[in-house]
C-alpha positions as CSV (number, residue, x, y, z in Angstrom):
1,X,48.3,97.6,-96.5
2,X,45.2,97.3,-94.4
3,X,45.1,94.4,-92.0
4,X,42.3,93.2,-89.8
5,X,43.5,91.5,-86.6
6,X,41.5,88.5,-85.4
7,X,41.9,87.3,-81.8
8,X,40.8,83.7,-81.5
9,X,41.6,81.1,-79.0
10,X,44.2,83.2,-77.3
11,X,46.1,83.7,-80.6
12,X,46.4,86.6,-83.0
13,X,45.6,86.1,-86.7
14,X,45.4,88.6,-89.6
15,X,43.3,89.1,-92.7
16,X,44.7,91.4,-95.4
17,X,43.1,93.2,-98.4
18,X,39.5,92.9,-97.2
19,X,37.3,95.4,-95.6
20,X,36.4,95.2,-91.9
21,X,32.7,95.2,-92.8
22,X,33.1,92.4,-95.3
23,X,34.9,90.2,-92.7
24,X,32.4,91.0,-90.0
25,X,29.5,90.1,-92.3
26,X,31.2,86.8,-93.2
27,X,31.5,86.0,-89.5
28,X,27.9,86.9,-88.8
29,X,26.7,84.7,-91.7
30,X,28.7,81.8,-90.4
31,X,27.2,82.1,-87.0
32,X,23.7,82.4,-88.5
33,X,24.3,79.2,-90.5
34,X,25.5,77.4,-87.4
35,X,29.1,77.2,-88.5
36,X,31.6,78.3,-91.1
37,X,35.3,78.6,-91.8
38,X,37.2,81.9,-91.9
39,X,40.5,81.9,-93.8
40,X,43.2,83.9,-92.0
41,X,47.0,84.3,-91.8
42,X,49.0,83.2,-88.9
43,X,52.6,84.0,-87.9
44,X,55.1,86.7,-88.3
45,X,57.3,87.3,-91.3
46,X,56.4,84.3,-93.5
47,X,52.6,83.9,-92.9
48,X,50.9,80.6,-93.0
49,X,47.2,80.3,-94.0
50,X,44.9,79.0,-91.4
51,X,41.2,78.3,-91.2
52,X,39.2,79.3,-88.1
53,X,36.0,77.4,-87.3
54,X,33.3,80.0,-86.5
55,X,30.3,78.7,-84.5
56,X,27.8,80.3,-82.2
57,X,29.4,81.0,-78.9
58,X,33.0,80.9,-80.1
59,X,35.0,83.8,-78.6
60,X,36.7,86.0,-81.1
61,X,37.4,89.7,-81.6
62,X,37.9,91.8,-84.7
63,X,40.3,94.7,-84.4
64,X,39.6,97.4,-86.9
65,X,42.6,98.8,-88.7
66,X,43.7,102.3,-87.8
67,X,42.1,104.9,-90.2
68,X,45.5,105.7,-91.8
69,X,46.0,101.9,-92.6
70,X,42.6,101.6,-94.1
71,X,43.3,104.4,-96.5
72,X,46.6,103.1,-97.7
73,X,46.8,100.9,-100.8
74,X,50.3,99.5,-100.4
């Protein structure tokens, strides 16, 4: 399964079953609008949903899945 890793506030979060470009575009739209929420997963094993507030100047990083993970459809 493809997973995009999000680094935000010193924590690691993940987003599954979405394309890297789709998530990046959603973040850019939130910044352009002044703010927005991004739904992510947090934790290991049993994941808990979390919402990250995206605003101009917020520090976050998107980690692109490895090519072999993007191609898998598990």
